[in-house]
C-alpha positions as CSV (number, residue, x, y, z in Angstrom):
1,X,-1.3,-11.1,35.0
2,X,-0.1,-13.8,32.7
3,X,-3.5,-14.2,31.0
4,X,-3.6,-10.5,30.0
5,X,-2.0,-9.3,26.7
6,X,-0.4,-5.9,26.6
7,X,-1.8,-5.4,23.1
8,X,-4.1,-7.3,20.8
9,X,-3.8,-6.4,17.1
10,X,-6.8,-7.3,14.9
11,X,-5.8,-7.8,11.3
12,X,-2.6,-9.4,9.9
13,X,-2.3,-7.3,6.8
14,X,0.7,-5.0,6.3
15,X,-0.7,-2.4,8.7
16,X,-1.1,-5.0,11.5
17,X,2.3,-6.4,10.8
18,X,3.9,-3.0,11.1
19,X,2.2,-2.4,14.5
20,X,3.3,-5.9,15.6
21,X,6.9,-5.3,14.6
22,X,6.9,-2.0,16.6
23,X,5.4,-3.8,19.6
24,X,8.0,-6.5,19.3
25,X,10.8,-3.8,19.5
26,X,9.2,-2.7,22.8
27,X,9.0,-6.3,24.1
28,X,5.3,-6.1,24.7
29,X,3.3,-9.2,25.1
30,X,1.4,-9.1,21.8
31,X,-1.3,-11.1,20.2
32,X,-1.9,-10.7,16.4
33,X,-5.1,-12.1,15.1
34,X,-5.8,-12.7,11.4
35,X,-9.0,-14.1,10.0
36,X,-7.4,-15.6,6.9
37,X,-5.1,-18.7,6.8
38,X,-2.1,-16.5,6.5
39,X,-1.0,-12.9,7.1
40,X,-0.7,-10.4,4.3
41,X,-3.2,-12.2,2.1
42,X,-5.9,-9.5,1.4
43,X,-5.5,-6.0,0.2
44,X,-1.8,-6.1,1.2
45,X,-1.1,-8.8,-1.3
46,X,-3.3,-7.4,-4.0
47,X,-1.3,-4.3,-4.9
48,X,1.2,-3.2,-7.6
49,X,3.9,-3.7,-4.9
50,X,5.5,-0.4,-5.8
51,X,7.2,1.1,-2.8
52,X,7.1,4.7,-4.1
53,X,8.9,7.6,-2.6
54,X,6.0,10.0,-3.2
55,X,7.3,12.0,-6.2
56,X,3.8,12.7,-7.3
57,X,3.0,14.5,-4.0
58,X,5.2,17.4,-5.2
59,X,2.5,18.4,-7.6
60,X,0.4,19.5,-4.7
61,X,3.3,20.9,-2.7
62,X,3.0,18.2,0.0
63,X,6.7,18.2,0.8
64,X,6.2,16.7,4.3
65,X,4.5,13.6,2.7
66,X,7.3,13.3,0.3
67,X,9.8,13.5,3.2
68,X,7.9,10.7,5.0
69,X,7.6,8.5,1.9
70,X,11.2,8.8,0.9
71,X,12.3,8.0,4.4
72,X,10.1,4.9,4.6
73,X,11.3,3.8,1.2
74,X,14.9,4.2,2.3
75,X,14.2,2.1,5.4
76,X,12.8,-0.7,3.2
77,X,15.9,-0.7,1.0
78,X,18.1,-0.9,4.0
79,X,16.2,-3.6,5.9
80,X,15.1,-5.8,3.1
81,X,17.6,-5.3,0.2
82,X,16.9,-8.7,-1.4
83,X,13.1,-8.1,-1.4
84,X,12.7,-4.4,-2.2
85,X,14.9,-3.3,-5.1
86,X,15.0,-0.1,-7.2
87,X,13.1,0.0,-10.5
88,X,13.4,2.8,-13.1
89,X,10.0,4.3,-14.1
90,X,9.2,6.3,-17.2
91,X,6.3,8.6,-18.0
92,X,5.8,10.7,-21.2
93,X,5.6,14.4,-20.6
94,X,3.3,17.1,-22.0
95,X,4.3,20.1,-24.1
96,X,3.0,22.5,-21.5
97,X,1.6,22.5,-18.0
98,X,2.5,20.8,-14.7
99,X,3.5,17.6,-16.5
100,X,5.9,19.3,-18.9
101,X,9.6,19.1,-18.8
102,X,10.3,22.5,-17.0
103,X,8.0,21.7,-14.1
104,X,9.2,18.0,-14.0
105,X,12.8,19.2,-13.8
106,X,12.0,21.5,-10.8
107,X,10.3,18.5,-9.1
108,X,13.3,16.3,-9.7
109,X,15.6,18.8,-8.1
110,X,13.4,19.0,-5.0
111,X,13.0,15.2,-4.9
112,X,16.7,14.5,-5.3
113,X,17.5,17.0,-2.4
114,X,15.0,15.2,-0.2
115,X,16.3,11.8,-1.2
116,X,19.9,12.7,-0.5
117,X,18.9,14.1,3.0
118,X,17.0,10.9,3.7
119,X,19.9,8.7,2.7
120,X,18.5,7.1,-0.4
121,X,21.3,5.8,-2.6
122,X,19.7,4.8,-5.9
123,X,19.8,6.3,-9.4
124,X,19.0,9.9,-9.9
125,X,15.9,10.9,-11.9
126,X,16.3,12.9,-15.1
127,X,14.4,14.4,-18.0
128,X,14.8,12.2,-21.2
129,X,14.4,13.7,-24.6
130,X,12.4,11.8,-27.2
131,X,15.3,9.7,-28.6
132,X,16.6,8.8,-25.1
133,X,13.1,7.7,-24.1
134,X,12.7,5.4,-27.1
135,X,16.1,4.0,-26.5
136,X,15.2,3.1,-22.9
137,X,11.7,1.9,-23.6
138,X,10.9,1.2,-27.2
139,X,7.3,0.5,-26.4
140,X,6.8,4.2,-25.9
141,X,7.9,5.1,-29.5
142,X,5.5,7.7,-30.9
143,X,4.2,8.5,-27.4
144,X,6.9,10.7,-25.9
145,X,7.4,13.4,-28.5
146,X,8.0,16.0,-25.7
147,X,10.3,13.7,-23.8
148,X,9.7,11.8,-20.6
149,X,10.3,11.8,-16.9
150,X,12.6,9.1,-15.5
151,X,12.5,8.4,-11.8
152,X,13.3,5.6,-9.5
153,X,11.0,3.8,-7.1
154,X,11.2,0.5,-5.2
155,X,9.4,-2.7,-6.1
156,X,8.6,-5.5,-3.7
157,X,9.6,-8.7,-5.5
158,X,7.8,-11.2,-3.1
159,X,5.2,-10.1,-0.6
160,X,5.0,-13.5,1.0
161,X,8.8,-13.4,1.8
162,X,8.4,-10.0,3.4
163,X,5.6,-11.3,5.6
164,X,7.7,-14.3,6.5
165,X,10.7,-12.2,7.3
166,X,8.7,-10.0,9.7
167,X,7.2,-13.1,11.4
168,X,10.7,-14.5,12.0
169,X,11.4,-11.5,14.2
170,X,8.6,-12.4,16.6
171,X,9.7,-13.3,20.1
172,X,7.1,-11.6,22.3
173,X,4.3,-11.9,19.7
174,X,1.8,-14.8,19.3
175,X,0.1,-15.1,15.9
176,X,-3.3,-16.7,15.5
177,X,-4.5,-17.2,11.9
178,X,-7.8,-18.5,10.6
179,X,-9.3,-16.8,13.6
180,X,-12.1,-14.2,13.2
181,X,-12.8,-11.7,15.8
182,X,-16.6,-11.4,16.5
183,X,-16.5,-8.4,18.9
184,X,-14.5,-6.1,21.1
185,X,-15.9,-4.8,24.4
186,X,-14.5,-2.9,27.3
187,X,-14.6,-4.7,30.6
188,X,-13.5,-2.3,33.3
189,X,-9.8,-1.6,32.9
190,X,-9.4,-4.1,30.1
191,X,-10.7,-5.1,26.7
192,X,-12.3,-8.5,25.9
193,X,-11.6,-9.6,22.3
194,X,-14.1,-12.2,21.5
195,X,-13.6,-15.0,18.8
196,X,-15.7,-18.1,18.1
197,X,-13.7,-20.3,20.5
198,X,-11.8,-17.9,22.9
199,X,-11.9,-14.6,24.6
200,X,-8.7,-12.7,25.1
201,X,-8.1,-10.0,27.7
202,X,-6.0,-7.1,26.7
203,X,-4.8,-3.8,28.1
204,X,-5.0,-2.2,24.6
205,X,-6.4,-3.1,21.2
206,X,-5.3,-1.9,17.7
207,X,-7.9,-2.5,15.0
208,X,-6.4,-2.7,11.5
209,X,-9.2,-4.8,10.1
210,X,-9.7,-2.7,7.0
211,X,-13.3,-2.7,5.8
212,X,-14.4,-4.7,8.9
213,X,-13.0,-2.0,11.2
214,X,-16.4,-0.5,12.2
215,X,-18.0,-3.9,12.8
216,X,-15.5,-4.6,15.5
217,X,-15.5,-1.1,17.2
218,X,-16.5,-1.3,20.8
219,X,-19.3,1.0,22.0
220,X,-17.1,4.1,22.5
221,X,-18.8,7.2,21.0
222,X,-15.9,9.4,21.9
223,X,-13.7,7.8,19.1
224,X,-13.5,10.1,16.1
225,X,-14.7,8.5,12.9
226,X,-11.9,9.0,10.3
227,X,-13.9,8.1,7.2
228,X,-14.4,4.3,6.8
229,X,-18.0,4.8,5.6
230,X,-17.1,4.2,2.0
231,X,-14.7,1.8,0.3
232,X,-13.2,1.4,-3.2
233,X,-12.3,-1.9,-4.8
234,X,-8.8,-1.2,-6.2
235,X,-7.9,-3.7,-8.9
236,X,-4.8,-4.6,-10.9
237,X,-4.9,-6.9,-14.0
238,X,-2.0,-9.3,-14.3
239,X,-1.3,-10.1,-17.9
240,X,0.8,-12.7,-19.6
241,X,4.2,-11.5,-20.9
242,X,6.2,-8.3,-20.5
243,X,5.3,-4.8,-21.8
244,X,8.7,-3.6,-20.7
245,X,11.0,-6.1,-18.8
246,X,13.0,-3.5,-16.9
247,X,10.9,-0.3,-16.4
248,X,7.6,0.7,-14.9
249,X,5.6,2.5,-17.5
250,X,3.2,5.3,-16.7
251,X,0.8,6.6,-19.3
252,X,-2.4,8.8,-19.1
253,X,-5.6,8.7,-21.0
254,X,-7.1,11.8,-22.5
255,X,-9.5,11.9,-19.5
256,X,-6.6,11.9,-17.1
257,X,-6.7,8.3,-15.9
258,X,-3.2,7.2,-15.0
259,X,-2.2,3.6,-15.9
260,X,0.9,2.0,-14.5
261,X,2.4,-1.1,-16.1
262,X,4.9,-3.0,-13.8
263,X,7.0,-6.0,-14.8
264,X,6.7,-9.2,-12.7
265,X,8.1,-12.7,-12.7
266,X,6.0,-15.5,-11.3
267,X,7.3,-18.5,-9.2
268,X,8.2,-20.4,-12.4
269,X,10.2,-17.6,-14.0
270,X,7.5,-16.5,-16.4
271,X,7.4,-12.9,-17.4
272,X,4.2,-11.0,-16.5
273,X,2.9,-7.4,-16.4
274,X,0.7,-6.0,-13.6
275,X,-1.5,-3.2,-15.0
276,X,-3.2,-0.9,-12.5
277,X,-4.8,0.6,-10.8
278,X,-8.5,0.8,-11.4
279,X,-11.0,1.9,-8.7
280,X,-14.7,1.3,-8.4
281,X,-17.1,1.9,-5.4
282,X,-17.6,-1.1,-3.3
283,X,-20.8,-1.7,-1.2
284,X,-21.9,-4.7,0.8
285,X,-20.0,-7.6,2.2
286,X,-16.2,-6.9,2.2
287,X,-15.7,-10.7,1.6
288,X,-17.3,-10.3,-1.9
289,X,-15.0,-7.9,-3.6
290,X,-14.7,-9.3,-7.1
291,X,-14.7,-7.0,-10.1
292,X,-16.9,-7.9,-13.0
293,X,-15.4,-9.2,-16.3
294,X,-16.9,-6.2,-18.1
295,X,-15.1,-3.7,-15.9
296,X,-11.8,-5.5,-16.2
297,X,-12.0,-5.8,-20.0
298,X,-13.0,-2.1,-20.4
299,X,-10.0,-1.2,-18.2
300,X,-7.6,-3.2,-20.5
301,X,-9.2,-1.8,-23.6
302,X,-8.7,1.8,-22.3
303,X,-5.1,1.1,-21.8
304,X,-4.8,-0.5,-25.2
305,X,-6.3,2.7,-26.7
306,X,-3.4,4.7,-25.2
307,X,-0.6,2.3,-25.9
308,X,-1.8,-0.1,-28.7
309,X,1.8,-1.2,-29.3
310,X,1.6,-3.1,-26.0
311,X,-0.9,-5.5,-27.7
312,X,-2.6,-6.1,-24.3
313,X,-5.9,-7.2,-25.9
314,X,-4.1,-10.3,-27.3
315,X,-2.6,-11.2,-23.9
316,X,-4.0,-13.8,-21.5
317,X,-5.3,-12.3,-18.3
318,X,-3.7,-14.5,-15.6
319,X,-5.7,-13.1,-12.7
320,X,-7.2,-9.9,-11.3
321,X,-6.0,-8.7,-7.9
322,X,-8.5,-6.8,-5.8
323,X,-8.2,-5.0,-2.5
324,X,-10.5,-2.7,-0.6
325,X,-9.3,0.8,0.3
326,X,-11.0,3.6,2.4
327,X,-12.4,6.7,0.8
328,X,-12.8,10.2,2.0
329,X,-16.2,10.5,0.2
330,X,-18.2,8.1,-2.1
331,X,-16.1,8.7,-5.2
332,X,-13.8,5.9,-6.6
333,X,-10.6,8.0,-6.7
334,X,-11.1,9.9,-3.4
335,X,-8.8,7.6,-1.4
336,X,-7.9,8.4,2.2
337,X,-4.4,10.0,1.8
338,X,-2.1,9.9,4.8
339,X,-2.7,7.3,7.5
340,X,-5.5,8.0,9.9
341,X,-4.9,6.8,13.5
342,X,-7.6,7.4,16.0
343,X,-8.0,6.1,19.5
344,X,-9.4,6.6,23.0
345,X,-8.6,5.0,26.3
346,X,-6.5,2.1,24.9
347,X,-8.5,1.3,21.7
348,X,-7.0,2.4,18.4
349,X,-8.0,2.3,14.8
350,X,-5.8,2.5,11.7
351,X,-6.9,3.4,8.2
352,X,-4.2,3.4,5.5
353,X,-3.9,3.0,1.7
354,X,-0.1,3.0,1.4
355,X,2.2,0.0,1.7
356,X,5.5,1.9,1.6
357,X,5.0,3.6,5.0
358,X,3.9,0.6,7.1
359,X,7.0,0.6,9.3
360,X,6.9,4.2,10.5
361,X,3.1,4.0,10.6
362,X,3.5,1.0,13.0
363,X,5.8,3.1,15.2
364,X,3.4,6.0,15.2
365,X,0.6,3.7,16.5
366,X,2.9,2.3,19.1
367,X,3.8,5.7,20.5
368,X,0.1,6.2,21.3
369,X,-0.3,2.6,22.6
370,X,2.8,3.0,24.8
371,X,1.5,6.3,26.2
372,X,-1.7,4.6,27.2
373,X,0.0,1.6,28.8
374,X,2.1,3.9,30.9
375,X,-0.9,6.0,31.9
376,X,-3.1,3.1,32.8
377,X,-0.6,1.3,35.1
């Protein structure tokens, strides 16, 4: 039937684009619907844009997640070498404990083995002594008396270009932007995806609509609810000027809050710093996700108290990036970890908080979709 889509994807953020790319590879007749005027505009665009390999997951012994993250990072380096490039990152270490040099060294050995097995060909991490740290990043002078951890992650230089590159690959995929889905319902063997002006018939539906995900769920009680009840507004503050032009800088407050300062360059070549990430509980309309000026200023002040040499209080705040992320429970830092994919009889939902793994995540969704399409013939 020419008027039936194999798959309709709701949401053109990075999760939806990953599913569309996987569907394209299987030559499925695909419709991607995005409510905004362009794809990748919401939470996907409002991130630190660090494509991290998951080094921090070693603290909890989650080797499988490190394996997945390193593999996904390696794929991005290989497929988009002009857009995702390596960046060295530095974090001061403690005298004792899990964040001390001996434990960090064990983690580096494990991480390097995984990276080598996954084919990542970037710089090796190392433990820097105090003087080596200050030579690499003078802004940390006085804050790394016990040395520092140096590791390499990837940074996405231009999210718009990545979205454009993926869209260029579309042959079997039709994109509709500025189109809001009002409802999804099952009509016999098919689904009806209803918008203000059109209704689309589909054999399968993938809902990647983020905080709108439950509003668009058809009446299918058998679908397991993987969280999605609570959301956090994750925000990054973009400041004028560079704190460090070549490194990502990670520092922690006495209360344990981790701050990450990442260098950026805007379209005009001006040097900026993205400082993140703060999290607050979000309730109400997902369209209204602004963070108050008081919260933003307190966030910047807290970072200034840790690293006053950065002089962030005297810097102009260029803008604040805000995205909504799913929580396991109503606590700002209790983010959903690994991707959650649930589905039943051709309808699938995707909840994710991680940019790095959007390509393998899309393939994982497509395996479930393909199995359903084969079963429902």
